[in-house]
C-alpha positions in Angstrom: 0.0 0.0 0.0 1.3 3.5 -0.8 1.9 5.5 2.3 2.6 9.2 2.1 4.1 10.0 5.5 4.6 13.4 7.1 6.1 12.5 10.5 7.2 15.9 11.7 4.5 18.4 12.6 3.5 20.3 15.7 0.3 20.8 17.7 -1.3 24.0 18.8 0.7 23.7 22.0 4.1 24.5 20.4 5.4 28.0 20.2 4.7 30.0 17.0 2.1 27.4 15.9 -1.4 27.9 14.5 -4.4 27.4 16.8 -5.8 25.3 14.0 -3.3 22.5 14.7 -6.0 20.2 16.2 -6.7 16.6 15.2 -9.9 17.1 13.0 -8.3 20.0 11.1 -5.1 18.0 10.6 -7.1 15.1 9.2 -9.0 17.5 6.8 -5.8 19.0 5.5 -4.0 15.7 5.2 -6.8 14.4 3.0 -6.6 17.6 0.8 -2.8 17.2 0.5 -2.9 13.4 -0.2 -1.0 12.5 3.0 -2.3 9.3 4.8 0.1 9.0 7.7 0.8 12.0 10.0 3.0 12.3 13.1 1.0 13.5 16.0 3.8 15.8 17.2 4.3 17.0 20.7 3.4 13.8 22.6 5.4 15.0 25.6 2.9 17.9 26.2 0.4 16.7 28.8 -2.6 18.6 27.4 -2.0 17.5 23.8 -1.4 13.9 25.0 -4.7 14.0 26.8 -6.4 15.1 23.5 -4.5 12.3 21.6 -5.7 9.7 24.1 -9.3 11.0 23.9 -9.6 11.4 20.2 -7.4 8.6 18.7 -8.0 4.8 18.8 -5.2 2.3 18.1 -5.4 0.3 14.9 -3.7 -2.7 16.4 -0.6 -2.2 14.4 1.2 0.6 16.3 -0.7 3.4 14.5 -3.9 5.3 15.3 -7.1 6.7 13.7 -9.5 9.5 14.6 -12.2 8.2 16.9 -14.9 10.2 15.3 -14.4 11.1 11.6 -12.5 9.8 8.6 -10.2 6.9 9.3 -8.1 6.8 6.1 -5.6 9.1 7.7 -3.6 7.4 10.4 -1.3 8.8 13.0 2.1 7.8 14.5 3.0 9.0 18.0 5.9 11.5 17.5 7.5 14.5 19.2 10.4 16.8 18.5 12.7 17.6 21.5 15.5 20.1 21.9 18.7 19.4 23.8 20.9 22.4 24.7 24.2 21.4 26.3 28.0 21.9 26.3 30.3 19.3 24.7 33.8 19.6 23.3 34.1 23.1 24.6 31.1 24.4 22.6 27.4 25.0 23.1 25.4 22.4 21.2 21.7 22.8 20.3 20.3 19.6 18.8 16.6 18.9 17.8 15.6 15.2 17.6 12.4 13.5 16.4 11.2 10.5 18.5 8.8 7.9 17.1 6.9 5.6 19.6 4.7 2.5 19.1 2.1 3.0 21.8 0.7 5.3 24.5 2.3 3.0 27.1 5.8 3.6 25.7 5.0 7.4 25.5 4.0 7.4 29.1 7.3 5.9 30.1 9.2 8.4 28.0 7.4 11.3 29.5 8.0 10.0 33.0 11.7 9.8 32.3 12.0 13.1 30.5 9.7 14.9 33.0 12.5 14.5 35.6 14.7 16.9 33.6 12.3 19.6 32.5 8.8 21.0 32.5 7.0 19.2 29.7 4.0 21.5 29.7 6.0 24.6 28.9 6.1 23.9 25.1 5.1 21.2 22.7 8.8 20.9 21.8 10.4 20.6 25.2 14.0 21.7 25.9 16.5 19.8 28.1 20.0 20.5 29.4 21.5 17.0 28.9 23.2 15.7 25.7 21.7 14.2 22.6 23.5 10.9 23.4 21.8 10.8 26.8 18.5 11.4 25.2 19.1 8.4 22.9 20.2 6.3 25.9 17.1 7.2 27.9 14.6 6.5 25.0 16.2 3.3 23.7 16.4 1.8 27.1 12.6 2.3 27.4 11.9 0.6 24.0 14.0 -0.6 21.1 10.9 0.0 19.0 11.4 3.7 19.2 13.3 5.6 16.5 15.4 8.7 17.1 15.9 10.9 14.0 18.1 14.1 14.2 15.7 16.8 12.9 16.4 19.2 10.0 20.0 18.0 10.3 21.8 20.9 8.6 20.1 24.1 9.7 22.6 26.5 11.4 21.2 26.9 14.9 19.4 23.7 16.1 20.7 20.6 14.3 23.2 17.8 14.5 25.4 19.2 11.6 24.5 22.9 11.9 27.4 25.3 11.3 26.7 27.2 14.6 26.1 24.5 17.1 26.3 21.1 15.6 28.9 18.3 15.2 31.1 17.1 12.4 29.9 13.5 12.6 27.2 11.3 14.1 30.0 9.6 16.1 31.0 12.8 17.7 27.5 13.3 18.9 26.3 9.8 19.8 29.5 7.9 20.5 28.9 4.2 21.2 25.2 4.7 20.4 25.8 5.8 16.8 24.9 2.4 15.3 21.4 2.8 16.8 20.8 6.0 14.8 19.3 4.8 11.5 18.0 8.0 9.9 18.2 11.8 9.7 15.7 14.4 8.5 17.3 16.4 5.7 15.2 19.5 6.3 13.8 22.1 3.9 17.1 23.7 3.0 18.8 20.5 1.9 17.8 17.5 -0.2 19.0 13.9 -0.5 21.4 14.8 -3.4 23.2 17.2 -1.2 23.5 14.6 1.7 24.8 11.9 -0.7 27.9 14.0 -1.2 29.1 12.8 2.3 30.0 9.1 2.4 29.5 9.1 6.2 25.8 9.1 5.6 25.7 6.1 3.3 24.2 3.8 5.9 21.7 6.4 7.0 18.1 6.7 5.7 17.2 10.3 4.6 13.7 11.2 5.7 11.7 14.3 4.6 8.9 15.9 6.6 7.1 19.2 6.6 7.9 20.5 10.1 4.4 22.0 9.7 3.3 24.7 12.2 0.0 25.3 10.3 -2.3 22.8 8.6 -1.7 24.3 5.2 2.0 23.3 5.4 1.3 19.6 5.8 3.0 17.5 3.1 5.3 20.2 1.7 7.9 17.5 2.3 7.1 13.9 3.0 8.4 10.3 2.7 6.6 7.7 0.5 6.5 4.0 1.3 5.0 0.9 -0.2 4.6 -1.5 2.6 2.1 -2.9 5.2 0.4 0.0 6.9 1.9 -0.8 10.3 4.4 0.8 12.7 6.9 -2.1 12.5 6.8 -2.3 8.7 7.4 1.4 8.2 10.3 1.5 10.7 11.8 -1.6 9.0 11.6 0.1 5.6 13.4 3.1 7.0 16.1 1.1 8.8 16.7 -1.1 5.8 16.6 1.8 3.2 14.9 -0.7 1.0 13.9 1.0 -2.3 11.2 -1.6 -2.9 9.5 -0.3 0.2 10.9 3.2 0.7 9.9 4.6 -2.7 10.9 8.2 -2.7 10.9 11.5 -0.8 8.9 14.6 -1.6 11.1 17.7 -1.4 11.2 21.4 -1.5 13.6 22.7 -4.0 16.3 23.2 -1.3 17.1 26.7 -2.5 13.6 27.7 -1.3 14.5 26.7 2.3 15.3 29.7 4.6 18.9 28.6 5.4 20.2 27.4 2.0 22.7 30.2 1.2 24.8 32.2 3.6 24.0 35.8 4.5 22.9 38.5 7.0 19.2 39.3 7.0 19.5 42.6 8.8 21.8 44.0 6.0 20.1 42.1 3.1 23.4 40.3 2.3 22.9 37.0 0.4 26.1 35.1 -0.4 27.0 31.8 -2.1 29.6 29.8 -0.1 32.5 31.1 -2.2 31.5 34.7 -1.6 31.4 34.0 2.1 34.9 32.6 2.0 36.2 35.6 0.1 34.6 37.9 2.7 36.2 35.8 5.5 32.8 35.0 6.9 31.9 38.7 7.7 29.1 40.8 6.5 30.5 43.5 4.2 27.9 46.0 5.4 28.3 45.8 9.2 31.2 43.5 9.8 29.3 41.0 11.9 29.6 37.2 11.3 27.4 35.9 8.4 25.0 33.0 9.1 26.6 30.1 7.4 23.9 28.2 5.5 23.2 24.6 4.7 24.9 24.4 1.3 28.1 25.9 2.7 28.0 23.4 5.6 27.4 20.4 3.3 30.3 21.5 1.1 32.6 21.7 4.2 32.0 18.0 5.1 31.4 16.5 1.6 33.9 14.0 0.2 32.1 13.5 -3.1 31.4 15.8 -6.1 28.0 17.4 -6.7 25.6 15.0 -8.5 27.1 11.8 -7.0 24.5 9.1 -6.6 25.4 6.0 -4.7 23.8 2.7 -5.7 20.6 1.9 -3.8 19.8 5.6 -3.1 16.1 6.4 -2.4 14.9 8.8 -5.2 13.6 12.3 -4.5 10.9 14.3 -6.3 11.0 18.1 -6.0 7.7 20.1 -5.9 6.4 23.6 -5.5 3.2 23.7 -3.4 0.0 23.9 -5.6 -1.2 27.1 -3.9 2.1 28.8 -4.9 1.7 27.6 -8.5 -1.9 28.9 -8.6 -0.9 32.3 -7.1 1.9 33.0 -9.5 0.0 31.7 -12.5 -2.9 34.1 -11.7 -0.8 37.0 -10.5 -2.4 37.0 -7.0 -1.1 36.6 -3.5 -0.8 33.0 -2.2 -3.0 33.8 0.8 -5.7 35.5 -1.2 -9.3 34.2 -1.1 -9.4 33.7 -4.8 -6.3 31.5 -4.8 -7.8 29.4 -1.9 -11.0 29.0 -3.8 -9.2 27.9 -7.0 -7.0 25.6 -4.9 -10.0 23.8 -3.4 -11.7 23.6 -6.8 -8.6 21.9 -8.2 -8.5 19.4 -5.3 -12.2 18.6 -5.7 -11.5 17.7 -9.3 -8.1 16.1 -9.0 -8.5 14.3 -5.7 -5.5 15.7 -3.7 -2.7 18.2 -4.1 0.0 15.5 -4.3 -2.1 13.5 -6.8 -2.3 16.6 -9.0 1.4 17.5 -8.7 2.8 14.0 -8.9 0.5 11.5 -10.5 -2.2 12.8 -12.9 -1.2 12.9 -16.6 -1.3 16.2 -18.4 -4.2 15.3 -20.5 -6.3 14.6 -17.5 -5.2 17.7 -15.7 -6.1 19.7 -18.8 -9.7 18.8 -18.4 -10.1 20.9 -15.2 -6.9 23.1 -14.9 -6.6 26.6 -16.3 -3.9 26.6 -19.0 -1.5 28.9 -17.1 -1.8 26.8 -13.9 -1.2 23.7 -16.0 1.9 25.3 -17.6 3.1 26.0 -14.0 2.7 22.4 -13.1 4.6 21.4 -16.2 7.5 23.7 -15.4 7.7 22.4 -11.8 7.7 18.8 -13.1 10.5 19.7 -15.5 12.5 21.7 -13.0 12.1 24.8 -15.3 12.1 27.6 -12.7 14.3 30.2 -11.2 14.9 30.6 -7.5 16.5 33.3 -5.4 17.9 31.2 -2.5 16.8 31.6 1.0 19.3 32.7 3.7 19.5 33.6 7.4 15.9 32.8 8.1 14.4 34.2 4.9 12.7 31.8 2.6 13.9 31.6 -1.0 11.7 33.0 -3.8 10.6 30.7 -6.7 9.6 32.2 -10.1 7.9 30.0 -12.6 7.1 32.7 -15.2 9.8 35.3 -14.7 8.4 38.7 -15.3 5.4 37.4 -17.2 2.0 38.4 -15.8 -1.2 36.3 -16.0 -3.6 37.5 -18.6 -6.4 39.6 -17.2 -9.0 37.1 -18.6 -7.5 34.4 -16.5 -7.4 36.5 -13.4 -11.0 37.5 -13.8 -12.2 34.0 -14.5 -12.2 33.3 -10.8 -14.5 36.1 -9.8 
């Protein structure tokens, strides 16, 4: 069975997160997107956990469905936690995803972690002990849990981040490194960038949305063809079996907000070579530049760009459908007209990912405005231009350059 999994999201109890991140709304948007497996996010938060217990029922295979409502979307118990600690003479800030097979295991994890911090303070709790100690605590509770370093390359809060990360998995996890089976590549990198570093050859590369609002679900995801069970999905990840782990759905990494180097306050955007020429300093104010993901990957890579090891899980790069519609029609992505057209397209095409990935052009042409269809063609063919993101600023994608949508096509929605 094809499983489109987005296993890193947050609830309404995480900071800077939409109040709409509740279970019924998550299910609604997962169906619109074409995602049929969601992480719950935030299972350490006591109020959210109470809602999960009240509204979800186990399916008998380590996953859960909504007690009242559609059941085709299943949930996996997940959380992202933050560890801030000193190691090797440096401050480290590491975010980690935890996957758990049952509420019983979650209860034991929460009991153990609750001794080190206040779990109710944030849906993504912060602890002062090391990432290795986190792995030891969780894996002693259950070998069925999976630990995944989150958004592994972002500068500030990741295992390989330029500002607070490590230069290897071994440096972070020591003797527990063999029990780390996957990393999350994050929005600002993609599998092709990660394959340039041979140290990751044994590691599965997962993609997830890190959604803080329902509309962001599925912007990145991992696609499997396996039994719809917790053990089968974890085994497909650990084995990196391309017969079961089919592909990942990716942002174009340039769109991620830490792809290039730069200094947002001064509007300075640099490629890695420019940063090196500037000796890592902003030419406007002299402060250190934020070193982005591409620069950091290049500093650790031992292979050329474009290298593809045998057995690598493929990746497919997309632009969200609402962004395609917005640019095609010359309107803002948040406008009511774009939302209405987006929902009309979903009603006709079944789901966003079905439209972007699966439906042939001749079928899309039956219900898709010509300029929107051309936008989908350009995304499928990689024919676009991107101003890369940097220092917390998302990149900007252009499908049509300076072209503007014909007035007739704009007015057709009103």
